[in-house]
N, CA, C and O atoms as CSV, one atom per row, in Angstrom:
chain,resi,resn,atom,element,x,y,z
A,1,MET,N,N,0.818,-1.189,0.000
A,1,MET,CA,C,0.000,0.000,0.000
A,1,MET,C,C,0.868,1.263,0.000
A,1,MET,O,O,0.498,2.276,-0.593
A,2,GLU,N,N,1.999,1.198,0.654
A,2,GLU,CA,C,2.903,2.348,0.720
A,2,GLU,C,C,3.346,2.785,-0.675
A,2,GLU,O,O,3.418,3.978,-0.967
A,3,ARG,N,N,3.639,1.824,-1.519
A,3,ARG,CA,C,4.064,2.165,-2.887
A,3,ARG,C,C,2.937,2.851,-3.641
A,3,ARG,O,O,3.168,3.821,-4.364
A,4,TYR,N,N,1.719,2.351,-3.476
A,4,TYR,CA,C,0.575,2.964,-4.140
A,4,TYR,C,C,0.424,4.413,-3.698
A,4,TYR,O,O,0.165,5.294,-4.518
A,5,GLU,N,N,0.584,4.657,-2.413
A,5,GLU,CA,C,0.426,6.006,-1.879
A,5,GLU,C,C,1.505,6.956,-2.386
A,5,GLU,O,O,1.341,8.174,-2.311
A,6,SER,N,N,2.609,6.410,-2.902
A,6,SER,CA,C,3.664,7.264,-3.454
A,6,SER,C,C,3.309,7.799,-4.842
A,6,SER,O,O,3.976,8.704,-5.343
A,7,LEU,N,N,2.272,7.250,-5.462
A,7,LEU,CA,C,1.850,7.707,-6.786
A,7,LEU,C,C,1.136,9.051,-6.679
A,7,LEU,O,O,0.412,9.314,-5.719
A,8,THR,N,N,1.356,9.895,-7.686
A,8,THR,CA,C,0.587,11.134,-7.763
A,8,THR,C,C,-0.832,10.784,-8.198
A,8,THR,O,O,-1.098,9.671,-8.651
A,9,TYR,N,N,-1.725,11.732,-8.057
A,9,TYR,CA,C,-3.117,11.500,-8.460
A,9,TYR,C,C,-3.198,11.104,-9.935
A,9,TYR,O,O,-3.909,10.162,-10.283
A,10,GLN,N,N,-2.472,11.819,-10.806
A,10,GLN,CA,C,-2.501,11.508,-12.238
A,10,GLN,C,C,-1.933,10.115,-12.509
A,10,GLN,O,O,-2.473,9.375,-13.331
A,11,GLU,N,N,-0.857,9.757,-11.829
A,11,GLU,CA,C,-0.281,8.416,-12.000
A,11,GLU,C,C,-1.278,7.352,-11.570
A,11,GLU,O,O,-1.378,6.301,-12.203
A,12,ARG,N,N,-2.012,7.617,-10.502
A,12,ARG,CA,C,-3.037,6.665,-10.045
A,12,ARG,C,C,-4.136,6.505,-11.084
A,12,ARG,O,O,-4.558,5.389,-11.387
A,13,LEU,N,N,-4.597,7.631,-11.630
A,13,LEU,CA,C,-5.644,7.568,-12.649
A,13,LEU,C,C,-5.194,6.746,-13.849
A,13,LEU,O,O,-5.922,5.881,-14.335
A,14,VAL,N,N,-3.989,7.030,-14.316
A,14,VAL,CA,C,-3.471,6.324,-15.487
A,14,VAL,C,C,-3.250,4.848,-15.170
A,14,VAL,O,O,-3.638,3.983,-15.955
A,15,ALA,N,N,-2.636,4.556,-14.038
A,15,ALA,CA,C,-2.385,3.160,-13.667
A,15,ALA,C,C,-3.689,2.389,-13.537
A,15,ALA,O,O,-3.783,1.248,-13.991
A,16,ARG,N,N,-4.688,2.997,-12.926
A,16,ARG,CA,C,-6.001,2.354,-12.785
A,16,ARG,C,C,-6.597,2.083,-14.161
A,16,ARG,O,O,-7.059,0.974,-14.428
A,17,SER,N,N,-6.589,3.080,-15.030
A,17,SER,CA,C,-7.158,2.920,-16.368
A,17,SER,C,C,-6.423,1.852,-17.167
A,17,SER,O,O,-7.048,1.039,-17.848
A,18,VAL,N,N,-5.095,1.854,-17.083
A,18,VAL,CA,C,-4.299,0.834,-17.776
A,18,VAL,C,C,-4.644,-0.545,-17.228
A,18,VAL,O,O,-4.798,-1.498,-17.992
A,19,SER,N,N,-4.765,-0.653,-15.914
A,19,SER,CA,C,-5.062,-1.956,-15.308
A,19,SER,C,C,-6.454,-2.446,-15.683
A,19,SER,O,O,-6.730,-3.644,-15.621
A,20,GLU,N,N,-7.333,-1.524,-16.072
A,20,GLU,CA,C,-8.680,-1.888,-16.515
A,20,GLU,C,C,-8.726,-2.183,-18.012
A,20,GLU,O,O,-9.784,-2.513,-18.549
A,21,GLY,N,N,-7.582,-2.065,-18.684
A,21,GLY,CA,C,-7.512,-2.419,-20.095
A,21,GLY,C,C,-7.726,-1.284,-21.072
A,21,GLY,O,O,-7.860,-1.525,-22.272
A,22,HIS,N,N,-7.762,-0.056,-20.591
A,22,HIS,CA,C,-7.954,1.082,-21.487
A,22,HIS,C,C,-6.665,1.389,-22.246
A,22,HIS,O,O,-5.563,1.217,-21.724
A,23,ARG,N,N,-6.823,1.843,-23.476
A,23,ARG,CA,C,-5.673,2.181,-24.308
A,23,ARG,C,C,-5.134,3.558,-23.954
A,23,ARG,O,O,-5.875,4.430,-23.500
A,24,ASN,N,N,-3.841,3.743,-24.166
A,24,ASN,CA,C,-3.198,5.031,-23.879
A,24,ASN,C,C,-3.926,6.183,-24.560
A,24,ASN,O,O,-4.156,7.230,-23.955
A,25,ARG,N,N,-4.281,5.981,-25.811
A,25,ARG,CA,C,-4.948,7.031,-26.581
A,25,ARG,C,C,-6.269,7.435,-25.922
A,25,ARG,O,O,-6.587,8.620,-25.826
A,26,ASP,N,N,-7.034,6.435,-25.468
A,26,ASP,CA,C,-8.320,6.713,-24.834
A,26,ASP,C,C,-8.146,7.406,-23.483
A,26,ASP,O,O,-8.910,8.306,-23.135
A,27,ILE,N,N,-7.145,6.981,-22.734
A,27,ILE,CA,C,-6.861,7.605,-21.439
A,27,ILE,C,C,-6.468,9.064,-21.653
A,27,ILE,O,O,-6.932,9.954,-20.939
A,28,ALA,N,N,-5.612,9.296,-22.639
A,28,ALA,CA,C,-5.162,10.662,-22.939
A,28,ALA,C,C,-6.345,11.552,-23.296
A,28,ALA,O,O,-6.447,12.685,-22.825
A,29,GLU,N,N,-7.220,11.040,-24.115
A,29,GLU,CA,C,-8.392,11.810,-24.524
A,29,GLU,C,C,-9.274,12.137,-23.315
A,29,GLU,O,O,-9.749,13.263,-23.171
A,30,GLU,N,N,-9.482,11.154,-22.463
A,30,GLU,CA,C,-10.321,11.358,-21.276
A,30,GLU,C,C,-9.712,12.389,-20.317
A,30,GLU,O,O,-10.428,13.201,-19.731
A,31,LEU,N,N,-8.388,12.346,-20.166
A,31,LEU,CA,C,-7.717,13.264,-19.241
A,31,LEU,C,C,-7.377,14.614,-19.870
A,31,LEU,O,O,-7.023,15.562,-19.168
A,32,GLY,N,N,-7.485,14.694,-21.188
A,32,GLY,CA,C,-7.158,15.938,-21.872
A,32,GLY,C,C,-5.671,16.218,-21.931
A,32,GLY,O,O,-5.236,17.367,-21.857
A,33,VAL,N,N,-4.888,15.142,-22.066
A,33,VAL,CA,C,-3.431,15.269,-22.160
A,33,VAL,C,C,-2.951,14.522,-23.396
A,33,VAL,O,O,-3.721,13.804,-24.035
A,34,ALA,N,N,-1.684,14.692,-23.725
A,34,ALA,CA,C,-1.098,13.988,-24.862
A,34,ALA,C,C,-0.892,12.511,-24.517
A,34,ALA,O,O,-0.702,12.153,-23.355
A,35,GLU,N,N,-0.932,11.673,-25.536
A,35,GLU,CA,C,-0.694,10.245,-25.324
A,35,GLU,C,C,0.686,10.009,-24.710
A,35,GLU,O,O,0.861,9.109,-23.888
A,36,ARG,N,N,1.654,10.815,-25.111
A,36,ARG,CA,C,3.010,10.691,-24.555
A,36,ARG,C,C,3.010,10.947,-23.041
A,36,ARG,O,O,3.762,10.313,-22.300
A,37,THR,N,N,2.177,11.864,-22.597
A,37,THR,CA,C,2.055,12.147,-21.163
A,37,THR,C,C,1.525,10.924,-20.431
A,37,THR,O,O,2.007,10.585,-19.350
A,38,VAL,N,N,0.543,10.269,-21.013
A,38,VAL,CA,C,-0.006,9.043,-20.413
A,38,VAL,C,C,1.086,7.985,-20.320
A,38,VAL,O,O,1.205,7.300,-19.304
A,39,LYS,N,N,1.876,7.851,-21.370
A,39,LYS,CA,C,2.962,6.869,-21.350
A,39,LYS,C,C,3.964,7.183,-20.242
A,39,LYS,O,O,4.467,6.279,-19.574
A,40,ASN,N,N,4.246,8.460,-20.054
A,40,ASN,CA,C,5.165,8.857,-18.975
A,40,ASN,C,C,4.583,8.538,-17.604
A,40,ASN,O,O,5.284,8.007,-16.743
A,41,TYR,N,N,3.308,8.856,-17.394
A,41,TYR,CA,C,2.658,8.537,-16.116
A,41,TYR,C,C,2.670,7.029,-15.873
A,41,TYR,O,O,2.918,6.568,-14.759
A,42,ARG,N,N,2.400,6.274,-16.933
A,42,ARG,CA,C,2.386,4.809,-16.805
A,42,ARG,C,C,3.771,4.294,-16.419
A,42,ARG,O,O,3.905,3.445,-15.539
A,43,LYS,N,N,4.793,4.816,-17.085
A,43,LYS,CA,C,6.172,4.406,-16.793
A,43,LYS,C,C,6.536,4.714,-15.346
A,43,LYS,O,O,7.122,3.876,-14.661
A,44,LEU,N,N,6.193,5.908,-14.879
A,44,LEU,CA,C,6.482,6.294,-13.497
A,44,LEU,C,C,5.728,5.417,-12.504
A,44,LEU,O,O,6.277,5.024,-11.475
A,45,ALA,N,N,4.474,5.112,-12.812
A,45,ALA,CA,C,3.673,4.267,-11.919
A,45,ALA,C,C,4.259,2.862,-11.830
A,45,ALA,O,O,4.340,2.291,-10.742
A,46,LEU,N,N,4.663,2.308,-12.959
A,46,LEU,CA,C,5.271,0.971,-12.948
A,46,LEU,C,C,6.521,0.969,-12.076
A,46,LEU,O,O,6.746,0.048,-11.290
A,47,LYS,N,N,7.330,2.016,-12.230
A,47,LYS,CA,C,8.565,2.104,-11.451
A,47,LYS,C,C,8.269,2.222,-9.961
A,47,LYS,O,O,8.855,1.506,-9.150
A,48,LYS,N,N,7.362,3.124,-9.602
A,48,LYS,CA,C,7.041,3.334,-8.189
A,48,LYS,C,C,6.398,2.106,-7.549
A,48,LYS,O,O,6.589,1.851,-6.360
A,49,LEU,N,N,5.635,1.345,-8.336
A,49,LEU,CA,C,4.986,0.143,-7.806
A,49,LEU,C,C,5.903,-1.073,-7.878
A,49,LEU,O,O,5.538,-2.161,-7.434
A,50,ALA,N,N,7.090,-0.883,-8.438
A,50,ALA,CA,C,8.096,-1.947,-8.558
A,50,ALA,C,C,7.574,-3.138,-9.347
A,50,ALA,O,O,7.768,-4.293,-8.968
A,51,VAL,N,N,6.900,-2.825,-10.469
A,51,VAL,CA,C,6.451,-3.869,-11.383
A,51,VAL,C,C,7.046,-3.582,-12.754
A,51,VAL,O,O,7.387,-2.443,-13.073
A,52,ASP,N,N,7.164,-4.634,-13.560
A,52,ASP,CA,C,7.843,-4.502,-14.846
A,52,ASP,C,C,6.923,-4.516,-16.058
A,52,ASP,O,O,7.369,-4.262,-17.177
A,53,SER,N,N,5.641,-4.809,-15.846
A,53,SER,CA,C,4.751,-4.951,-16.989
A,53,SER,C,C,3.314,-4.616,-16.601
A,53,SER,O,O,2.974,-4.532,-15.420
A,54,VAL,N,N,2.486,-4.429,-17.617
A,54,VAL,CA,C,1.072,-4.158,-17.374
A,54,VAL,C,C,0.395,-5.341,-16.672
A,54,VAL,O,O,-0.383,-5.113,-15.747
A,55,PRO,N,N,0.655,-6.592,-17.068
A,55,PRO,CA,C,0.042,-7.697,-16.316
A,55,PRO,C,C,0.403,-7.677,-14.827
A,55,PRO,O,O,-0.432,-7.997,-13.981
A,56,GLU,N,N,1.634,-7.304,-14.509
A,56,GLU,CA,C,2.025,-7.192,-13.099
A,56,GLU,C,C,1.283,-6.036,-12.430
A,56,GLU,O,O,0.929,-6.122,-11.254
A,57,LEU,N,N,1.052,-4.968,-13.169
A,57,LEU,CA,C,0.295,-3.830,-12.650
A,57,LEU,C,C,-1.139,-4.249,-12.331
A,57,LEU,O,O,-1.672,-3.910,-11.274
A,58,VAL,N,N,-1.751,-4.978,-13.239
A,58,VAL,CA,C,-3.113,-5.481,-13.025
A,58,VAL,C,C,-3.152,-6.338,-11.767
A,58,VAL,O,O,-4.059,-6.209,-10.945
A,59,HIS,N,N,-2.171,-7.206,-11.626
A,59,HIS,CA,C,-2.093,-8.082,-10.453
A,59,HIS,C,C,-1.924,-7.265,-9.172
A,59,HIS,O,O,-2.566,-7.551,-8.161
A,60,ALA,N,N,-1.071,-6.261,-9.214
A,60,ALA,CA,C,-0.846,-5.416,-8.037
A,60,ALA,C,C,-2.133,-4.709,-7.620
A,60,ALA,O,O,-2.447,-4.641,-6.432
A,61,PHE,N,N,-2.876,-4.187,-8.586
A,61,PHE,CA,C,-4.135,-3.518,-8.264
A,61,PHE,C,C,-5.150,-4.509,-7.707
A,61,PHE,O,O,-5.909,-4.172,-6.797
A,62,ALA,N,N,-5.172,-5.717,-8.238
A,62,ALA,CA,C,-6.086,-6.737,-7.723
A,62,ALA,C,C,-5.748,-7.083,-6.276
A,62,ALA,O,O,-6.647,-7.237,-5.449
A,63,LEU,N,N,-4.469,-7.204,-5.968
A,63,LEU,CA,C,-4.053,-7.514,-4.597
A,63,LEU,C,C,-4.404,-6.389,-3.630
A,63,LEU,O,O,-4.785,-6.639,-2.487
A,64,LEU,N,N,-4.274,-5.157,-4.093
A,64,LEU,CA,C,-4.580,-4.009,-3.241
A,64,LEU,C,C,-6.080,-3.783,-3.097
A,64,LEU,O,O,-6.531,-3.124,-2.160
A,65,ASN,N,N,-6.853,-4.339,-4.042
A,65,ASN,CA,C,-8.312,-4.205,-4.023
A,65,ASN,C,C,-8.723,-2.739,-3.904
A,65,ASN,O,O,-9.521,-2.369,-3.043
A,66,LEU,N,N,-8.171,-1.931,-4.770
A,66,LEU,CA,C,-8.437,-0.495,-4.732
A,66,LEU,C,C,-9.662,-0.159,-5.569
A,66,LEU,O,O,-9.790,-0.606,-6.709
A,67,ASP,N,N,-10.550,0.625,-4.998
A,67,ASP,CA,C,-11.778,0.985,-5.682
A,67,ASP,C,C,-11.714,2.332,-6.390
A,67,ASP,O,O,-12.498,2.588,-7.305
A,68,ASN,N,N,-10.797,3.188,-5.981
A,68,ASN,CA,C,-10.719,4.497,-6.618
A,68,ASN,C,C,-9.280,4.999,-6.595
A,68,ASN,O,O,-8.473,4.559,-5.776
A,69,PRO,N,N,-8.962,5.928,-7.504
A,69,PRO,CA,C,-7.581,6.393,-7.614
A,69,PRO,C,C,-7.120,7.272,-6.458
A,69,PRO,O,O,-5.925,7.544,-6.347
A,70,ARG,N,N,-8.005,7.714,-5.614
A,70,ARG,CA,C,-7.603,8.564,-4.488
A,70,ARG,C,C,-7.018,7.753,-3.347
A,70,ARG,O,O,-6.435,8.312,-2.417
A,71,GLY,N,N,-7.172,6.429,-3.414
A,71,GLY,CA,C,-6.528,5.579,-2.408
A,71,GLY,C,C,-7.508,4.813,-1.565
A,71,GLY,O,O,-8.724,4.939,-1.710
A,72,GLY,N,N,-6.951,4.015,-0.678
A,72,GLY,CA,C,-7.748,3.247,0.269
A,72,GLY,C,C,-8.482,2.092,-0.335
A,72,GLY,O,O,-8.913,2.159,-1.486
A,73,ALA,N,N,-8.633,1.025,0.424
A,73,ALA,CA,C,-9.347,-0.160,-0.043
A,73,ALA,C,C,-10.819,-0.016,0.212
A,73,ALA,O,O,-11.593,-0.916,-0.114
């Protein structure tokens, strides 16, 4: 949980969306940012959560049982 709390709000939003299977392009459009920005947030989130891939990210979110990007189970 400590690693999750180290994520910024935007990193949480992107990580959550990625873990739900949304494409970078769609996430960028929803957030009103460039696709490259989404990729950067995703990269930072993976690093902070100490995972190497999107499947590991999905697994980490499942283990944390997080319902919203603001935190808490």
